[in-house]
NUGU-87611 format. One record per residue (C-alpha): residue number from 1; residue in one letter; x, y negated, z. Coordinates in nm, 4 decimals. Layout:
# NUGU-87611
   num   residuo          x          y          z
   NUM         A          X          Y          Z
...
# end
This chain:
# NUGU-87611
   num   residuo          x          y          z
     1         M     0.0169    -0.0159     0.0211
     2         T     0.1475    -0.3408    -0.0883
     3         E     0.1016    -0.6488     0.0809
     4         T     0.1782    -1.0257    -0.0044
     5         V     0.1552    -1.2954     0.1255
     6         L     0.0856    -1.6683    -0.0215
     7         R     0.1346    -1.9615     0.2688
     8         G     0.0129    -2.2972     0.1607
     9         R    -0.2462    -2.5308     0.2699
    10         L    -0.5883    -2.3417     0.2617
    11         L    -0.9590    -2.5125     0.1163
    12         T    -1.2452    -2.2764     0.1624
    13         F    -1.6134    -2.3613     0.1596
    14         H    -1.8615    -2.2099     0.3386
    15         R    -2.1609    -2.4385     0.1625
    16         A    -2.2419    -2.7380     0.0149
    17         P    -2.1567    -3.0317     0.1979
    18         R    -2.4326    -3.2797     0.2561
    19         N    -2.1854    -3.5659     0.1831
    20         G    -1.7923    -3.6095     0.2873
    21         E    -1.8045    -3.6119     0.6221
    22         D    -1.9452    -3.2984     0.6480
    23         A    -1.6429    -3.1145     0.7882
    24         G    -1.8565    -2.8029     0.8766
    25         A    -1.8769    -2.6825     0.5435
    26         Y    -1.5187    -2.6510     0.4663
    27         T    -1.2181    -2.4427     0.6439
    28         F    -0.8950    -2.6603     0.5677
    29         I    -0.5838    -2.5018     0.7372
    30         E    -0.3026    -2.6942     0.6589
    31         D    -0.0450    -2.4393     0.7168
    32         G    -0.1997    -2.1365     0.6321
    33         A    -0.1674    -1.8357     0.4322
    34         L    -0.3731    -1.5302     0.2609
    35         L    -0.2496    -1.1897     0.2838
    36         I    -0.3285    -0.9721     0.0026
    37         R    -0.3504    -0.6304    -0.0045
    38         D    -0.5108    -0.4072    -0.3256
    39         G    -0.6584    -0.6965    -0.4802
    40         L    -0.8694    -0.8794    -0.1673
    41         I    -0.7556    -1.1096     0.0502
    42         A    -0.7529    -0.9695     0.3792
    43         R    -0.6526    -1.1893     0.6264
    44         R    -0.6637    -1.5478     0.6019
    45         G    -0.5053    -1.7690     0.8932
    46         E    -0.2777    -2.0260     0.9394
    47         Y     0.1152    -1.9252     0.8572
    48         G     0.2414    -1.7741     1.1750
    49         E    -0.0173    -1.5633     1.2310
    50         I    -0.0453    -1.3982     0.9282
    51         A     0.3435    -1.3193     0.9261
    52         R     0.3365    -1.1370     1.2921
    53         L     0.0466    -0.9399     1.0850
    54         A     0.2035    -0.8353     0.8344
    55         P     0.6239    -0.9383     0.8816
    56         E     0.6497    -0.6471     0.5901
    57         A     0.5098    -0.8702     0.3299
    58         T     0.6607    -1.0645     0.0394
    59         V     0.5576    -1.4309     0.1405
    60         T     0.4693    -1.6766    -0.1676
    61         D     0.5448    -2.0382    -0.0477
    62         H     0.3209    -2.2896    -0.2259
    63         R     0.3693    -2.5325    -0.0377
    64         P     0.2565    -2.8454    -0.0216
    65         M     0.0443    -2.7229    -0.2618
    66         L    -0.2812    -2.6383    -0.2098
    67         L    -0.4640    -2.3217    -0.2832
    68         M    -0.8190    -2.2063    -0.3416
    69         A    -1.0845    -2.0163    -0.4856
    70         G    -1.0282    -1.9968    -0.8559
    71         F    -1.2810    -2.1896    -1.0752
    72         I    -1.5685    -2.0883    -1.2079
    73         D    -1.7559    -2.1594    -1.5538
    74         T    -2.1402    -2.0214    -1.5839
    75         H    -2.1736    -2.1318    -1.9771
    76         I    -1.8844    -2.1384    -2.2189
    77         H    -1.8815    -2.0254    -2.5822
    78         F    -1.6097    -1.7825    -2.6800
    79         P    -1.6674    -1.7837    -3.0842
    80         Q    -1.6246    -2.1713    -3.0175
    81         I    -1.2535    -2.2106    -2.9655
    82         Q    -1.1790    -2.3194    -3.2720
    83         V    -1.4412    -2.5571    -3.3799
    84         I    -1.3495    -2.7460    -3.0281
    85         A    -1.3113    -3.1535    -3.1146
    86         S    -1.5038    -3.0949    -3.4103
    87         W    -1.5722    -3.4016    -3.4878
    88         G    -1.9500    -3.5346    -3.3580
    89         A    -2.2897    -3.4933    -3.5094
    90         Q    -2.5859    -3.4243    -3.2306
    91         L    -2.6413    -3.0708    -3.1533
    92         L    -2.8361    -2.9254    -3.4724
    93         D    -2.6334    -3.0410    -3.7187
    94         W    -2.3102    -2.9645    -3.4870
    95         L    -2.4379    -2.6137    -3.4829
    96         N    -2.5075    -2.5677    -3.8916
    97         T    -2.1631    -2.7498    -4.0066
    98         Y    -1.8895    -2.6279    -3.7826
    99         T    -2.0172    -2.3559    -3.4929
   100         F    -2.2188    -2.1380    -3.7038
   101         P    -1.9875    -2.1071    -4.0027
   102         E    -1.7369    -2.0184    -3.7104
   103         E    -1.8931    -1.7710    -3.5398
   104         T    -1.8816    -1.5266    -3.8625
   105         R    -1.5584    -1.4359    -3.8404
   106         F    -1.6550    -1.2743    -3.4994
   107         A    -1.7688    -0.9807    -3.7120
   108         D    -1.3785    -0.9225    -3.7739
   109         P    -1.3078    -0.7106    -3.4483
   110         D    -0.9348    -0.8103    -3.4971
   111         H    -0.9931    -1.1700    -3.5368
   112         A    -1.1995    -1.1055    -3.2146
   113         A    -0.9527    -0.9367    -3.0466
   114         R    -0.6462    -1.2326    -3.1420
   115         M    -0.9324    -1.5065    -3.0463
   116         A    -0.9456    -1.3211    -2.7209
   117         R    -0.6381    -1.3168    -2.6055
   118         A    -0.6272    -1.6705    -2.6654
   119         F    -0.9012    -1.7684    -2.5219
   120         F    -0.7973    -1.5824    -2.2047
   121         D    -0.4771    -1.7825    -2.1715
   122         Q    -0.6859    -2.1205    -2.1480
   123         L    -0.9058    -1.9885    -1.9080
   124         I    -0.6097    -1.8604    -1.6943
   125         A    -0.3731    -2.2614    -1.7627
   126         H    -0.6332    -2.4153    -1.6579
   127         G    -0.7625    -2.2223    -1.3422
   128         T    -1.0765    -2.0558    -1.4764
   129         T    -1.0524    -1.6608    -1.3032
   130         T    -1.4398    -1.6140    -1.3947
   131         A    -1.6365    -1.7332    -1.6671
   132         T    -2.0147    -1.6737    -1.8062
   133         A    -1.9984    -1.6913    -2.2209
   134         F    -2.1903    -1.6386    -2.5057
   135         C    -1.9932    -1.3867    -2.7383
   136         S    -2.1083    -1.4032    -3.1148
   137         V    -2.3935    -1.1883    -3.2583
   138         H    -2.1624    -0.9178    -3.3555
   139         P    -2.0578    -0.6392    -3.1201
   140         A    -1.7285    -0.6195    -3.1519
   141         S    -1.6937    -0.9978    -3.0547
   142         V    -1.7894    -0.7838    -2.7075
   143         E    -1.6059    -0.5769    -2.7574
   144         A    -1.2820    -0.8235    -2.7674
   145         Y    -1.4471    -1.0343    -2.4547
   146         F    -1.4562    -0.7714    -2.2384
   147         A    -1.1576    -0.5505    -2.3180
   148         E    -0.9810    -0.8644    -2.2401
   149         A    -1.0917    -0.9133    -1.9335
   150         E    -1.0450    -0.5642    -1.8349
   151         R    -0.6695    -0.6266    -1.9197
   152         R    -0.6603    -0.8973    -1.7129
   153         G    -0.8686    -0.7386    -1.4099
   154         M    -1.0974    -1.0660    -1.4751
   155         A    -1.4471    -1.0501    -1.3235
   156         M    -1.6352    -1.1937    -1.6102
   157         L    -2.0079    -1.2047    -1.7685
   158         G    -2.1075    -1.2635    -2.0571
   159         G    -2.3208    -1.1229    -2.3697
   160         K    -2.4066    -1.0866    -2.7022
   161         V    -2.6310    -1.3731    -2.8522
   162         L    -2.9159    -1.2646    -2.9679
   163         M    -3.0719    -1.4725    -3.2947
   164         D    -3.2843    -1.3086    -3.6164
   165         R    -3.3493    -1.6668    -3.7657
   166         N    -3.2347    -2.0423    -3.8316
   167         A    -2.9058    -1.9266    -3.8753
   168         P    -2.6877    -1.8402    -4.2274
   169         D    -2.6177    -1.5267    -4.3340
   170         G    -2.3862    -1.2845    -4.1042
   171         L    -2.4548    -1.4054    -3.7976
   172         R    -2.8752    -1.2841    -3.7702
   173         D    -2.9750    -0.9461    -3.6306
   174         T    -3.3474    -0.7837    -3.6623
   175         P    -3.5031    -0.7888    -3.2935
   176         Q    -3.3949    -0.3798    -3.3531
   177         S    -3.0654    -0.4254    -3.4506
   178         A    -3.0622    -0.6526    -3.0914
   179         Y    -3.1732    -0.4736    -2.8504
   180         D    -2.9993    -0.1251    -2.9838
   181         D    -2.6955    -0.3339    -3.0050
   182         T    -2.7373    -0.4832    -2.6438
   183         S    -2.8222    -0.1945    -2.4995
   184         A    -2.5392     0.0379    -2.6127
   185         L    -2.3067    -0.2487    -2.4402
   186         I    -2.5040    -0.2898    -2.1226
   187         A    -2.4102     0.1037    -2.1090
   188         K    -2.0807     0.0915    -2.1503
   189         W    -1.9354    -0.2475    -2.0006
   190         H    -2.2257    -0.3777    -1.7095
   191         G    -2.0982    -0.2821    -1.3516
   192         R    -1.7384    -0.0914    -1.5610
   193         G    -1.4810    -0.2524    -1.3463
   194         R    -1.5612    -0.5950    -1.2604
   195         A    -1.7209    -0.6716    -1.6315
   196         R    -2.1276    -0.7670    -1.6143
   197         Y    -2.3263    -0.7937    -1.9042
   198         V    -2.6002    -1.1076    -1.9542
   199         I    -2.8796    -1.0646    -2.2117
   200         S    -2.8051    -1.3366    -2.3934
   201         P    -3.1146    -1.5073    -2.6661
   202         R    -2.9450    -1.8106    -2.7984
   203         F    -3.2197    -1.9947    -2.7610
   204         A    -3.5749    -2.0603    -2.8252
   205         I    -3.4865    -2.1864    -3.2098
   206         T    -3.2946    -1.8993    -3.3590
   207         S    -3.5326    -1.5998    -3.2427
   208         T    -3.8295    -1.5408    -3.3358
   209         P    -4.1748    -1.4266    -3.1016
   210         E    -4.0981    -1.0622    -3.1711
   211         Q    -3.7027    -1.0705    -3.0648
   212         M    -3.8366    -1.3181    -2.7882
   213         E    -4.0344    -1.0188    -2.6913
   214         M    -3.7819    -0.7569    -2.7330
   215         A    -3.5347    -0.9434    -2.4892
   216         G    -3.7989    -0.9479    -2.2372
   217         T    -3.8074    -0.5707    -2.2426
   218         L    -3.4192    -0.5743    -2.2194
   219         A    -3.4355    -0.7979    -1.9503
   220         R    -3.7613    -0.5669    -1.7956
   221         E    -3.5443    -0.2347    -1.8245
   222         N    -3.2289    -0.3996    -1.6900
   223         P    -3.3042    -0.5891    -1.4306
   224         D    -2.9856    -0.6776    -1.1981
   225         C    -2.8181    -0.8077    -1.6087
   226         P    -2.8174    -1.1686    -1.5624
   227         I    -3.0175    -1.3782    -1.8675
   228         Q    -2.8432    -1.7331    -2.0352
   229         T    -2.9965    -1.9273    -2.2947
   230         H    -3.0354    -2.3076    -2.3399
   231         L    -3.3009    -2.5669    -2.2911
   232         S    -3.3409    -2.9041    -2.3144
   233         E    -3.0505    -3.0149    -2.4369
   234         N    -3.1153    -3.2491    -2.7373
   235         K    -3.4940    -3.4486    -2.7780
   236         D    -3.4725    -3.3160    -3.1952
   237         E    -3.4040    -2.9447    -3.0119
   238         I    -3.7074    -2.9698    -2.7962
   239         A    -3.9467    -3.1131    -3.1215
   240         Y    -3.7850    -2.8487    -3.3086
   241         T    -3.8796    -2.5998    -3.0362
   242         A    -4.2668    -2.6579    -3.0134
   243         S    -4.3068    -2.6357    -3.4139
   244         L    -4.1861    -2.2942    -3.3212
   245         Y    -4.4013    -2.1934    -3.0698
   246         P    -4.6757    -2.4035    -3.0795
   247         Q    -4.9168    -2.2196    -2.7680
   248         A    -4.6253    -2.2581    -2.5457
   249         R    -4.6830    -2.6009    -2.3139
   250         D    -4.3501    -2.6719    -2.2886
   251         Y    -3.9757    -2.5442    -2.4127
   252         L    -3.9114    -2.3763    -2.0733
   253         D    -4.2539    -2.1783    -2.1029
   254         V    -4.1833    -2.0634    -2.4686
   255         Y    -3.8991    -1.8113    -2.1956
   256         E    -4.1138    -1.7931    -1.9512
   257         Q    -4.3911    -1.5947    -2.1506
   258         Y    -4.1596    -1.3187    -2.2558
   259         G    -4.0151    -1.3396    -1.9072
   260         L    -3.6756    -1.4116    -1.9335
   261         V    -3.7132    -1.7211    -1.6426
   262         R    -3.6337    -1.5404    -1.2652
   263         A    -3.3446    -1.5855    -1.0116
   264         N    -3.0753    -1.4314    -1.2280
   265         T    -3.1312    -1.6973    -1.5597
   266         L    -2.9359    -1.9482    -1.6545
   267         L    -3.0805    -2.2075    -1.8591
   268         G    -2.7548    -2.4202    -2.0123
   269         H    -2.8041    -2.7956    -2.0328
   270         A    -3.2238    -2.8584    -1.9284
   271         I    -3.1163    -3.2389    -1.9490
   272         H    -3.5348    -3.3438    -2.0731
   273         L    -3.7135    -3.1757    -1.8349
   274         L    -4.0779    -3.2014    -1.8170
   275         P    -4.2465    -3.2350    -1.4111
   276         R    -4.4231    -2.9173    -1.5092
   277         E    -4.0795    -2.7151    -1.5761
   278         I    -3.9178    -2.8964    -1.2486
   279         E    -4.1836    -2.7126    -1.0787
   280         A    -4.1457    -2.3377    -1.2725
   281         L    -3.7468    -2.3221    -1.2277
   282         A    -3.8202    -2.3980    -0.8236
   283         A    -4.0296    -2.2037    -0.8221
   284         S    -3.8518    -1.8836    -1.0543
   285         G    -3.5136    -1.9815    -0.8160
   286         A    -3.4191    -2.0152    -1.2245
   287         H    -3.0607    -2.2016    -1.2676
   288         P    -2.9621    -2.5010    -1.4845
   289         V    -2.6199    -2.5675    -1.5723
   290         F    -2.4772    -2.9384    -1.6080
   291         C    -2.1947    -2.9397    -1.9263
   292         P    -2.0851    -3.3236    -1.8604
   293         T    -1.8687    -3.3249    -2.1184
   294         S    -2.0825    -3.1464    -2.3820
   295         N    -2.3562    -3.4049    -2.2809
   296         L    -2.1750    -3.6715    -2.3435
   297         F    -1.9533    -3.5766    -2.6989
   298         L    -2.3083    -3.4574    -2.8384
   299         G    -2.5272    -3.7663    -2.6990
   300         S    -2.7576    -3.5507    -2.5164
   301         G    -2.8143    -3.7339    -2.1864
   302         L    -2.7768    -3.7575    -1.8486
   303         F    -2.8362    -3.4596    -1.6050
   304         D    -3.0416    -3.5131    -1.3371
   305         H    -2.8369    -3.3669    -1.0305
   306         E    -2.9827    -3.5103    -0.7594
   307         G    -3.3689    -3.4658    -0.8706
   308         L    -3.3355    -3.1866    -0.9130
   309         A    -3.1650    -3.0368    -0.5582
   310         G    -3.3694    -3.2582    -0.4501
   311         R    -3.6868    -2.9820    -0.5120
   312         G    -3.4413    -2.6740    -0.4005
   313         I    -3.2850    -2.6250    -0.7342
   314         L    -2.9187    -2.5062    -0.7152
   315         S    -2.7857    -2.5862    -1.0352
   316         G    -2.4423    -2.4807    -1.2274
   317         I    -2.1367    -2.6711    -1.4064
   318         A    -2.0063    -2.5702    -1.6636
   319         T    -1.7263    -2.6334    -1.9350
   320         D    -1.9834    -2.5175    -2.2827
   321         V    -1.6858    -2.5185    -2.4969
   322         G    -1.6895    -2.6082    -2.8316
   323         G    -1.9263    -2.8636    -2.7755
   324         G    -1.7550    -2.9420    -2.4955
   325         T    -1.3917    -3.1028    -2.5099
   326         S    -1.2414    -2.9304    -2.2359
   327         Y    -1.1435    -2.5950    -2.0471
   328         S    -1.0894    -2.7567    -1.7802
   329         M    -1.3155    -2.7850    -1.4661
   330         L    -1.1278    -3.0770    -1.3636
   331         E    -1.2092    -3.2748    -1.6199
   332         T    -1.5471    -3.0989    -1.6303
   333         L    -1.5670    -3.2461    -1.2673
   334         S    -1.4636    -3.6124    -1.3086
   335         E    -1.7275    -3.6474    -1.6327
   336         G    -1.9701    -3.5257    -1.4506
   337         Y    -1.8858    -3.7784    -1.1886
   338         K    -1.9090    -4.0305    -1.3802
   339         I    -2.2724    -3.8921    -1.5569
   340         L    -2.4217    -3.8976    -1.2447
   341         Q    -2.2798    -4.2791    -1.1867
   342         L    -2.4987    -4.3395    -1.4798
   343         N    -2.7589    -4.1967    -1.3075
   344         G    -2.7289    -4.3526    -0.9740
   345         Q    -2.6293    -4.0762    -0.8376
   346         A    -2.3062    -3.9885    -0.6117
   347         L    -2.0870    -3.6847    -0.6380
   348         H    -1.8154    -3.6331    -0.3797
   349         P    -1.5467    -3.4718    -0.4316
   350         L    -1.5767    -3.2490    -0.1449
   351         Q    -1.9028    -3.1699    -0.3138
   352         A    -1.7723    -3.1460    -0.5783
   353         F    -1.4852    -2.8542    -0.5614
   354         D    -1.7248    -2.7112    -0.3995
   355         W    -1.9529    -2.6694    -0.6566
   356         A    -1.6602    -2.5421    -0.8933
   357         T    -1.6336    -2.2422    -0.6297
   358         R    -1.8678    -2.0742    -0.3959
   359         A    -2.1798    -2.3012    -0.5435
   360         N    -2.1415    -2.1801    -0.9221
   361         A    -2.0508    -1.8098    -0.7354
   362         A    -2.4346    -1.8539    -0.6030
   363         V    -2.5531    -1.9012    -0.9080
   364         L    -2.3946    -1.6005    -1.0362
   365         G    -2.5433    -1.4464    -0.7353
   366         M    -2.1654    -1.3029    -0.6706
   367         E    -2.0542    -1.5057    -0.3199
   368         D    -2.0037    -1.2157    -0.1639
   369         R    -1.7008    -1.1595    -0.4232
   370         I    -1.5349    -1.4812    -0.5563
   371         G    -1.5647    -1.8094    -0.5046
   372         T    -1.3759    -1.8569    -0.1488
   373         L    -1.1004    -1.7679     0.0241
   374         D    -1.3019    -1.5718     0.2634
   375         E    -1.1489    -1.2045     0.4272
   376         G    -1.2895    -0.9180     0.1720
   377         T    -1.3306    -1.1345    -0.1039
   378         A    -1.1260    -1.1140    -0.4395
   379         A    -0.8338    -1.3133    -0.4264
   380         D    -0.8827    -1.4762    -0.7262
   381         I    -0.6844    -1.7652    -0.6520
   382         V    -0.5529    -2.1466    -0.8075
   383         V    -0.3161    -2.3236    -0.7454
   384         L    -0.3408    -2.7051    -0.7207
   385         D    -0.0928    -2.9391    -0.7570
   386         A    -0.1591    -3.2996    -0.6653
   387         C     0.1533    -3.4719    -0.8295
   388         A     0.1672    -3.2793    -1.1412
   389         T     0.2514    -3.5910    -1.3309
   390         P     0.4398    -3.8857    -1.3045
   391         A     0.0469    -4.0830    -1.2668
   392         M    -0.0786    -3.8488    -0.9711
   393         A     0.2187    -3.8951    -0.7796
   394         L     0.2549    -4.2658    -0.7550
   395         R    -0.1189    -4.2518    -0.6997
   396         M    -0.0787    -3.9926    -0.3905
   397         E     0.1628    -4.2070    -0.2353
   398         R    -0.1329    -4.4360    -0.1161
   399         A    -0.3639    -4.1595    -0.0676
   400         R    -0.4426    -4.0904     0.2905
   401         S    -0.7282    -3.7561     0.3139
   402         L    -0.8015    -3.4690     0.1432
   403         A    -1.0465    -3.6242     0.0309
   404         E    -0.8467    -3.8586    -0.1301
   405         E    -0.6334    -3.5473    -0.2869
   406         L    -0.9064    -3.4122    -0.4245
   407         F    -1.0566    -3.7167    -0.6050
   408         V    -0.7243    -3.7334    -0.7899
   409         L    -0.7236    -3.3702    -0.8879
   410         Q    -1.0486    -3.4096    -1.0220
   411         V    -0.9749    -3.7054    -1.2230
   412         M    -0.6407    -3.7287    -1.3449
   413         G    -0.5788    -3.3595    -1.3287
   414         D    -0.5709    -3.1500    -1.6185
   415         D    -0.3767    -2.7803    -1.7060
   416         R    -0.0262    -2.9363    -1.5358
   417         A    -0.1785    -2.9587    -1.2468
   418         I    -0.2457    -2.5982    -1.1964
   419         A     0.0705    -2.4764    -1.0703
   420         E    -0.0270    -2.0672    -1.0043
   421         V    -0.3782    -1.8727    -1.0732
   422         Y    -0.3700    -1.5263    -0.8922
   423         V    -0.6466    -1.2392    -1.0598
   424         A    -0.6278    -0.9780    -0.7901
   425         G    -0.3892    -1.0841    -0.6304
   426         R    -0.1111    -1.1440    -0.9389
   427         A     0.0169    -1.4387    -1.0648
   428         A    -0.1743    -1.4807    -1.3920
   429         K    -0.0703    -1.8369    -1.5296
   430         R     0.3479    -1.7529    -1.5013
   431         A     0.2586    -1.4442    -1.7022
   432         T     0.0761    -1.5677    -1.9682
   433         A     0.2901    -1.8927    -2.0232
   434         G     0.4041    -2.0104    -2.3538
   435         A     0.1710    -1.7273    -2.5337
   436         G    -0.0958    -1.9516    -2.6433
   437         P     0.0618    -2.1577    -2.9974
   438         R     0.1772    -1.7863    -3.0826
   439         L    -0.1337    -1.6244    -3.0828
   440         L    -0.2875    -1.9121    -3.2885
   441         E    -0.0085    -1.8898    -3.6008
   442         T    -0.1664    -1.7332    -3.9220
   443         A    -0.2803    -1.3814    -3.8206
# end
């Protein structure tokens, strides 16, 4: 049995901080340590205490850096990694111009495998240890995604998109083929190691009523599989959905009618919600997912985090690459802060870092396994350097509190602030450093 110890300044959350003074929401240990055994956090405490418990353990000293649970991204598109930063248009134009043509390439298993390596390198470089991803319509993309996650020992969620209309040739399935492919992928991957399969109707516009009914059947047959889709991102999207489903009371009702709105449903964006939809979300326990960089890039609108939270709705926060403009959850939190400012709402840095770790784990129903530094949870850990750039180091000379340090990381940080990442206790960022550019050469 191999034991290792990580030493540094530890921060972990137990619940959402009510405000910046809510010290009971988190534990901070100035000279702390984590004893890691078999990929799990066996003990957490002061360094002296842990050193006495495990005198033979190998110690990696990360002081004065900050150790937290690895970041969790609750909405990202695996096949869009090479269309990130494509010159803007609004949602539907952007999908037709860039996204759909790109996703047709993932029918090729070799291309999907190559992109999976690059995709996971980017996640690790930016401190993300768990993500929930939309793959393409092709089973090959799902196979590549989960195979690469398994190779790295990462806890990942994802699924093949279901889409049988309003998409180009090579990017449509049928209700029957979607059911057959998804059932086979669930049987192979869901619960295998750290993998979890997500039933993934892309959104109402790209599925016929027959396919939505089939998605509801998959949901009933697999109640422990999360569901992910998109909701009310863009006003033109909402109007188009209403024209395709005239019998629905509103956009959310399309999904409700087919049994796709439940406590483990993730609804990307959820910006332009009607009062009835908000009440239905509160009653179901489903989770909106805030995608700030994407919302700004595509001009979609401003997310009402405070209003939803006031109804007891727990929202996730996510990058939404490639409509989103960065893999970094730090940059995502920074843009989220700015959007909420425009909405007259506050996001304290303690609340922000809880959101990207423990709260996102709770959205996924995985808070007992990831998202904290609690004993018995996976040793998925990010090491944060608030002095990673000269500008950050200058600002940190005047920082006087943990909250100020976190805000420097949130507003000024990117992949350079990620000093190291541990996946199930194994150093992962150094292991892949420099691999990305070679992966992006012409195959």
